[in-house]
C-alpha positions as CSV (number, residue, x, y, z in Angstrom):
1,X,-20.3,37.8,-11.0
2,X,-17.4,37.3,-8.7
3,X,-19.5,35.0,-6.7
4,X,-20.4,33.0,-9.7
5,X,-17.0,32.7,-10.9
6,X,-15.7,31.5,-7.4
7,X,-18.6,28.8,-7.3
8,X,-17.7,27.6,-10.9
9,X,-14.0,27.3,-9.9
10,X,-14.7,25.4,-6.9
11,X,-17.1,23.0,-8.8
12,X,-14.4,22.6,-11.5
13,X,-11.8,21.6,-8.6
14,X,-14.4,19.3,-7.0
15,X,-15.2,17.6,-10.2
16,X,-11.2,17.3,-11.0
17,X,-10.7,15.7,-7.6
18,X,-13.5,13.2,-8.1
19,X,-12.3,12.3,-11.6
20,X,-8.7,11.4,-10.2
21,X,-10.2,9.3,-7.3
22,X,-12.4,7.6,-10.0
23,X,-9.2,6.9,-12.1
24,X,-7.2,5.6,-9.1
25,X,-10.1,3.3,-8.0
26,X,-10.0,1.8,-11.7
27,X,-6.2,1.1,-11.1
28,X,-7.0,-2.0,-8.9
29,X,-10.0,-4.3,-9.5
30,X,-10.9,-7.2,-7.1
31,X,-11.2,-10.5,-9.1
32,X,-11.4,-14.1,-8.2
33,X,-9.2,-17.0,-8.1
34,X,-10.3,-18.4,-11.6
35,X,-9.2,-14.9,-13.0
36,X,-5.5,-15.3,-11.6
37,X,-3.1,-17.0,-14.0
38,X,-2.2,-20.4,-12.7
39,X,1.5,-19.4,-12.5
40,X,0.7,-16.7,-10.0
41,X,-1.4,-19.1,-7.8
42,X,1.4,-21.8,-8.0
43,X,4.2,-19.4,-7.0
44,X,2.3,-18.1,-4.0
45,X,1.4,-21.6,-2.9
46,X,5.1,-22.7,-3.2
47,X,6.5,-19.4,-1.4
48,X,3.6,-19.4,1.4
49,X,2.3,-22.7,1.9
50,X,0.8,-22.0,5.3
51,X,-0.8,-18.8,4.4
52,X,-4.5,-18.0,4.0
53,X,-5.6,-16.4,0.9
54,X,-7.9,-13.6,1.7
55,X,-8.5,-12.0,-1.8
56,X,-7.1,-11.1,-5.3
57,X,-6.8,-8.2,-7.3
58,X,-5.7,-7.1,-10.8
59,X,-3.8,-4.0,-10.9
60,X,-2.5,-1.8,-13.9
61,X,0.4,0.4,-13.4
62,X,1.8,2.4,-16.5
63,X,0.1,0.0,-18.9
64,X,1.5,-3.1,-17.2
65,X,-0.8,-5.8,-15.6
66,X,0.0,-7.4,-12.2
67,X,-1.8,-9.8,-10.1
68,X,-2.2,-9.2,-6.2
69,X,-2.7,-11.9,-3.7
70,X,-3.7,-10.6,-0.1
71,X,-3.0,-13.1,2.6
72,X,-2.7,-13.7,6.3
73,X,-0.1,-16.3,8.0
74,X,-0.6,-16.1,11.8
75,X,-0.4,-12.5,12.7
76,X,1.4,-11.5,9.6
77,X,-0.5,-9.7,6.9
78,X,1.0,-10.2,3.3
79,X,0.3,-8.8,0.1
80,X,2.3,-10.2,-2.9
81,X,2.2,-8.3,-6.2
82,X,3.0,-10.8,-9.0
83,X,3.9,-10.4,-12.8
84,X,1.3,-12.6,-14.9
85,X,4.3,-15.1,-15.4
86,X,4.4,-15.6,-11.7
87,X,7.4,-13.5,-10.8
88,X,7.3,-11.5,-7.7
89,X,7.2,-7.6,-8.5
90,X,6.7,-6.5,-4.8
91,X,6.1,-8.0,-1.2
92,X,4.3,-5.8,1.4
93,X,4.4,-7.6,4.7
94,X,3.3,-6.5,8.3
95,X,6.0,-6.4,10.8
96,X,6.2,-5.5,14.6
97,X,6.7,-1.6,15.2
98,X,9.9,-2.7,16.9
99,X,11.5,-4.1,13.8
100,X,11.2,-0.7,11.9
101,X,14.7,1.0,11.6
102,X,15.8,3.1,14.4
103,X,16.0,6.3,12.5
104,X,12.2,5.6,11.4
105,X,11.3,5.2,15.1
106,X,13.0,8.1,16.0
107,X,11.4,10.3,13.2
108,X,7.9,9.2,14.2
109,X,8.6,10.0,17.9
110,X,10.0,13.6,16.9
111,X,7.1,14.4,14.5
112,X,4.1,12.9,16.3
113,X,5.2,12.1,19.9
114,X,1.7,11.0,20.9
115,X,1.0,8.9,17.9
116,X,0.1,5.2,18.0
117,X,1.7,3.1,15.2
118,X,-1.5,1.0,13.9
119,X,0.4,-0.8,11.1
120,X,4.0,-1.0,10.1
121,X,4.9,-2.5,6.9
122,X,8.1,-3.8,5.1
123,X,7.9,-3.4,1.3
124,X,10.3,-5.2,-0.9
125,X,10.5,-4.7,-4.8
126,X,13.5,-6.8,-6.0
127,X,16.4,-5.1,-4.1
128,X,14.8,-2.2,-3.1
129,X,13.3,-2.4,0.5
130,X,11.2,0.5,2.5
131,X,8.7,0.8,5.1
132,X,5.1,2.1,5.3
133,X,3.5,3.3,8.5
134,X,0.0,3.9,9.4
135,X,-0.1,6.1,12.7
136,X,-3.0,7.2,14.6
137,X,-2.6,10.6,16.4
138,X,-6.0,11.3,18.1
139,X,-8.5,11.0,15.7
140,X,-6.2,11.8,12.8
141,X,-4.8,9.1,10.8
142,X,-1.3,9.5,9.2
143,X,0.7,7.6,6.7
144,X,4.5,7.8,6.5
145,X,7.2,6.0,4.1
146,X,10.8,5.3,4.8
147,X,13.5,4.0,2.8
148,X,15.5,0.9,4.0
149,X,17.8,2.9,6.5
150,X,14.7,4.7,8.1
151,X,15.0,8.0,6.3
152,X,11.7,9.7,5.8
153,X,10.4,9.3,2.2
154,X,6.9,11.0,2.7
155,X,5.8,13.0,5.9
156,X,2.3,12.7,7.2
157,X,-0.3,12.5,4.5
């Protein structure tokens, strides 16, 4: 009897995790250029005339719809999230690891001294600036987030 209850609880947990992952995936949907408002495409091309567009997505967060344009310009990867009227909601841009704030670099070295920074990004949403870092520590992948001064917001997930 105890084994059956434990199995049922385990199955329920697995199902709940699966449902949350399905909902998370449903938040972002890949779309084509024809599905993106003209104001969004015009705003992107005006701001980044030399960028190559790699893809489009429609996102929904708290009932609000956004359009994302994924691009590359030279070695810089950039994802720009737009409101339907073409105003910028958020920009994620790859940066060299050396451009991270000193406190962020120090926190990474202290917590993961052997880790290699695979990707560093600067995120700007209005006046709020933050940093996201992907690390490889052996076979393990780790993500960390920092505020504008380099203070840790989230530790290794």
